[in-house]
C-alpha angles and dihedrals in degrees: 000000000000094000093052091048091050092049091050092051092048091050091048093049092047091049091051091048092049093048090048092051094049091045090052091050091048098051103028105045111182091205091063091055091047091052091051092050093048091050091051091049092051091052094238114150117244112258112225121186114242117244114217115232127196130195125216132178118255114258125190110219140144115276113218114226118193119189114198116182145136126230136035132296 
């Protein structure tokens, strides 16, 4: 009983460690930081994608509010 419990804990801990490692690699890529540093060293300006913006006149209208819920109040 003790051996099986120990094995389960070791498997759980190793799974958490592996998932943490792959998550870290996914969201904190070292190659992206290296590219940014090399671009700054070369003096190239950072290229930022333009975000389109539109303008519309203000209109006063009713705003429909729907409350969907279960239970009693």
